[in-house]
MARSEGU-759583 format. One record per residue: z negated, y negated, x of N, C-alpha, C in turn; residue in three letters. Coordinates in nm, 3 decimals. Layout:
nz: Z; ny: Y; nx: X; caz: Z; cay: Y; cax: X; cz: Z; cy: Y; cx: X; resn: ALA
...
//
This chain:
nz: 0.000; ny: 0.119; nx: 0.080; caz: -0.001; cay: 0.000; cax: 0.001; cz: 0.003; cy: -0.128; cx: 0.088; resn: MET
nz: -0.056; ny: -0.118; nx: 0.200; caz: -0.060; cay: -0.233; cax: 0.292; cz: 0.080; cy: -0.279; cx: 0.341; resn: LEU
nz: 0.157; ny: -0.177; nx: 0.370; caz: 0.294; cay: -0.204; cax: 0.415; cz: 0.371; cy: -0.275; cx: 0.308; resn: LYS
nz: 0.357; ny: -0.235; nx: 0.187; caz: 0.428; cay: -0.299; cax: 0.072; cz: 0.389; cy: -0.454; cx: 0.063; resn: GLN
nz: 0.266; ny: -0.479; nx: 0.083; caz: 0.221; cay: -0.617; cax: 0.072; cz: 0.277; cy: -0.704; cx: 0.181; resn: GLN
nz: 0.298; ny: -0.643; nx: 0.295; caz: 0.359; cay: -0.725; cax: 0.421; cz: 0.497; cy: -0.751; cx: 0.390; resn: ASN
nz: 0.579; ny: -0.672; nx: 0.313; caz: 0.713; cay: -0.694; cax: 0.289; cz: 0.734; cy: -0.798; cx: 0.180; resn: ASN
nz: 0.641; ny: -0.818; nx: 0.096; caz: 0.658; cay: -0.905; cax: -0.016; cz: 0.653; cy: -1.059; cx: 0.025; resn: GLU
nz: 0.699; ny: -1.141; nx: -0.060; caz: 0.697; cay: -1.279; cax: -0.031; cz: 0.561; cy: -1.334; cx: -0.015; resn: SER
nz: 0.549; ny: -1.453; nx: 0.050; caz: 0.422; cay: -1.507; cax: 0.072; cz: 0.386; cy: -1.601; cx: -0.045; resn: LYS
nz: 0.460; ny: -1.612; nx: -0.151; caz: 0.436; cay: -1.687; cax: -0.269; cz: 0.308; cy: -1.629; cx: -0.340; resn: ARG
nz: 0.252; ny: -1.718; nx: -0.411; caz: 0.139; cay: -1.674; cax: -0.502; cz: 0.190; cy: -1.588; cx: -0.610; resn: LYS
nz: 0.316; ny: -1.625; nx: -0.662; caz: 0.368; cay: -1.541; cax: -0.766; cz: 0.503; cy: -1.484; cx: -0.706; resn: TYR
nz: 0.491; ny: -1.371; nx: -0.644; caz: 0.600; cay: -1.305; cax: -0.576; cz: 0.717; cy: -1.265; cx: -0.665; resn: GLY
nz: 0.688; ny: -1.247; nx: -0.801; caz: 0.794; cay: -1.206; cax: -0.888; cz: 0.896; cy: -1.309; cx: -0.905; resn: TRP
nz: 0.863; ny: -1.439; nx: -0.871; caz: 0.969; cay: -1.544; cax: -0.884; cz: 1.088; cy: -1.522; cx: -0.799; resn: VAL
nz: 1.063; ny: -1.477; nx: -0.676; caz: 1.181; cay: -1.446; cax: -0.595; cz: 1.279; cy: -1.342; cx: -0.656; resn: ASP
nz: 1.217; ny: -1.242; nx: -0.706; caz: 1.304; cay: -1.133; cax: -0.766; cz: 1.371; cy: -1.179; cx: -0.890; resn: LYS
nz: 1.305; ny: -1.264; nx: -0.968; caz: 1.359; cay: -1.320; cax: -1.089; cz: 1.471; cy: -1.411; cx: -1.059; resn: TRP
nz: 1.454; ny: -1.496; nx: -0.961; caz: 1.565; cay: -1.590; cax: -0.912; cz: 1.682; cy: -1.518; cx: -0.864; resn: ALA
nz: 1.663; ny: -1.413; nx: -0.784; caz: 1.784; cay: -1.332; cax: -0.741; cz: 1.850; cy: -1.263; cx: -0.859; resn: LYS
nz: 1.782; ny: -1.211; nx: -0.952; caz: 1.843; cay: -1.142; cax: -1.068; cz: 1.918; cy: -1.244; cx: -1.155; resn: MET
nz: 1.870; ny: -1.366; nx: -1.159; caz: 1.937; cay: -1.475; cax: -1.240; cz: 2.075; cy: -1.514; cx: -1.172; resn: THR
nz: 2.067; ny: -1.524; nx: -1.037; caz: 2.192; cay: -1.554; cax: -0.967; cz: 2.294; cy: -1.441; cx: -0.978; resn: GLY
nz: 2.251; ny: -1.317; nx: -0.973; caz: 2.345; cay: -1.200; cax: -0.994; cz: 2.400; cy: -1.204; cx: -1.128; resn: GLU
nz: 2.316; ny: -1.236; nx: -1.230; caz: 2.369; cay: -1.241; cax: -1.372; cz: 2.467; cy: -1.358; cx: -1.380; resn: ARG
nz: 2.443; ny: -1.467; nx: -1.321; caz: 2.543; cay: -1.586; cax: -1.328; cz: 2.678; cy: -1.541; cx: -1.268; resn: ALA
nz: 2.673; ny: -1.466; nx: -1.162; caz: 2.801; cay: -1.420; cax: -1.093; cz: 2.878; cy: -1.324; cx: -1.190; resn: ARG
nz: 2.804; ny: -1.242; nx: -1.257; caz: 2.864; cay: -1.149; cax: -1.353; cz: 2.931; cy: -1.223; cx: -1.466; resn: ILE
nz: 2.860; ny: -1.325; nx: -1.529; caz: 2.903; cay: -1.407; cax: -1.633; cz: 3.035; cy: -1.483; cx: -1.593; resn: ASP
nz: 3.028; ny: -1.541; nx: -1.467; caz: 3.139; cay: -1.613; cax: -1.418; cz: 3.269; cy: -1.520; cx: -1.399; resn: ALA
nz: 3.250; ny: -1.404; nx: -1.361; caz: 3.353; cay: -1.317; cax: -1.345; cz: 3.417; cy: -1.272; cx: -1.481; resn: LYS
nz: 3.331; ny: -1.252; nx: -1.580; caz: 3.376; cay: -1.208; cax: -1.718; cz: 3.451; cy: -1.324; cx: -1.784; resn: VAL
nz: 3.406; ny: -1.443; nx: -1.759; caz: 3.455; cay: -1.565; cax: -1.831; cz: 3.564; cy: -1.633; cx: -1.743; resn: ASN
nz: 3.593; ny: -1.591; nx: -1.624; caz: 3.690; cay: -1.647; cax: -1.527; cz: 3.649; cy: -1.790; cx: -1.498; resn: ASN
nz: 3.528; ny: -1.819; nx: -1.468; caz: 3.476; cay: -1.950; cax: -1.430; cz: 3.421; cy: -1.941; cx: -1.297; resn: THR
nz: 3.340; ny: -2.043; nx: -1.253; caz: 3.273; cay: -2.040; cax: -1.123; cz: 3.127; cy: -2.073; cx: -1.148; resn: TYR
nz: 3.052; ny: -2.056; nx: -1.036; caz: 2.903; cay: -2.092; cax: -1.040; cz: 2.884; cy: -2.195; cx: -0.930; resn: ILE
nz: 2.792; ny: -2.280; nx: -0.954; caz: 2.760; cay: -2.390; cax: -0.861; cz: 2.617; cy: -2.367; cx: -0.809; resn: ILE
nz: 2.598; ny: -2.372; nx: -0.682; caz: 2.467; cay: -2.357; cax: -0.618; cz: 2.452; cy: -2.429; cx: -0.495; resn: TYR
nz: 2.340; ny: -2.445; nx: -0.441; caz: 2.306; cay: -2.511; cax: -0.315; cz: 2.316; cy: -2.410; cx: -0.202; resn: ASP
nz: 2.397; ny: -2.457; nx: -0.097; caz: 2.407; cay: -2.371; cax: 0.022; cz: 2.401; cy: -2.464; cx: 0.143; resn: LYS
nz: 2.290; ny: -2.445; nx: 0.222; caz: 2.275; cay: -2.527; cax: 0.332; cz: 2.263; cy: -2.676; cx: 0.301; resn: ASN
nz: 2.206; ny: -2.707; nx: 0.188; caz: 2.185; cay: -2.850; cax: 0.147; cz: 2.308; cy: -2.911; cx: 0.079; resn: GLY
nz: 2.413; ny: -2.826; nx: 0.062; caz: 2.540; cay: -2.879; cax: 0.003; cz: 2.565; cy: -2.806; cx: -0.123; resn: LEU
nz: 2.615; ny: -2.871; nx: -0.227; caz: 2.654; cay: -2.796; cax: -0.349; cz: 2.791; cy: -2.738; cx: -0.329; resn: LEU
nz: 2.806; ny: -2.613; nx: -0.367; caz: 2.934; cay: -2.540; cax: -0.358; cz: 2.970; cy: -2.470; cx: -0.485; resn: VAL
nz: 3.098; ny: -2.444; nx: -0.506; caz: 3.142; cay: -2.369; cax: -0.621; cz: 3.188; cy: -2.233; cx: -0.566; resn: LYS
nz: 3.143; ny: -2.125; nx: -0.629; caz: 3.185; cay: -1.995; cax: -0.602; cz: 3.267; cy: -1.928; cx: -0.709; resn: GLU
nz: 3.392; ny: -1.892; nx: -0.681; caz: 3.481; cay: -1.838; cax: -0.784; cz: 3.467; cy: -1.685; cx: -0.786; resn: TYR
nz: 3.508; ny: -1.617; nx: -0.899; caz: 3.487; cay: -1.477; cax: -0.902; cz: 3.555; cy: -1.399; cx: -0.801; resn: PRO
nz: 3.654; ny: -1.446; nx: -0.732; caz: 3.731; cay: -1.380; cax: -0.626; cz: 3.654; cy: -1.388; cx: -0.494; resn: ASN
nz: 3.539; ny: -1.459; nx: -0.495; caz: 3.457; cay: -1.480; cax: -0.377; cz: 3.489; cy: -1.598; cx: -0.298; resn: GLY
nz: 3.583; ny: -1.688; nx: -0.334; caz: 3.615; cay: -1.806; cax: -0.267; cz: 3.509; cy: -1.910; cx: -0.296; resn: LYS
nz: 3.461; ny: -1.975; nx: -0.184; caz: 3.353; cay: -2.070; cax: -0.191; cz: 3.408; cy: -2.206; cx: -0.142; resn: VAL
nz: 3.404; ny: -2.306; nx: -0.221; caz: 3.455; cay: -2.440; cax: -0.187; cz: 3.345; cy: -2.544; cx: -0.214; resn: VAL
nz: 3.347; ny: -2.660; nx: -0.149; caz: 3.252; cay: -2.764; cax: -0.162; cz: 3.271; cy: -2.824; cx: -0.311; resn: PRO
nz: 3.163; ny: -2.861; nx: -0.371; caz: 3.165; cay: -2.919; cax: -0.506; cz: 3.161; cy: -3.067; cx: -0.495; resn: PHE
nz: 3.258; ny: -3.143; nx: -0.553; caz: 3.265; cay: -3.286; cax: -0.553; cz: 3.248; cy: -3.329; cx: -0.698; resn: HIS
nz: 3.150; ny: -3.395; nx: -0.738; caz: 3.120; cay: -3.427; cax: -0.869; cz: 3.216; cy: -3.528; cx: -0.933; resn: ASP
nz: 3.273; ny: -3.615; nx: -0.846; caz: 3.360; cay: -3.720; cax: -0.895; cz: 3.491; cy: -3.661; cx: -0.944; resn: VAL
nz: 3.529; ny: -3.680; nx: -1.070; caz: 3.661; cay: -3.637; cax: -1.119; cz: 3.663; cy: -3.482; cx: -1.163; resn: GLY
nz: 3.554; ny: -3.417; nx: -1.153; caz: 3.545; cay: -3.282; cax: -1.188; cz: 3.541; cy: -3.272; cx: -1.341; resn: GLU
nz: 3.618; ny: -3.166; nx: -1.399; caz: 3.608; cay: -3.150; cax: -1.540; cz: 3.564; cy: -3.015; cx: -1.579; resn: SER
//
């Protein structure tokens, strides 16, 4: 049991990490089904990820 505790997140509520990961995976699935993209933060920059795996910077100006 001690080994399991060392592998878990140092957060007070460790389940949050797992929940966030599952939410991101679900967003990717929905984007693929609906042929859209997801937007997320990567290295302090917002990016769009398309269902084919292409990742491009997100520019808010003029986006529709």
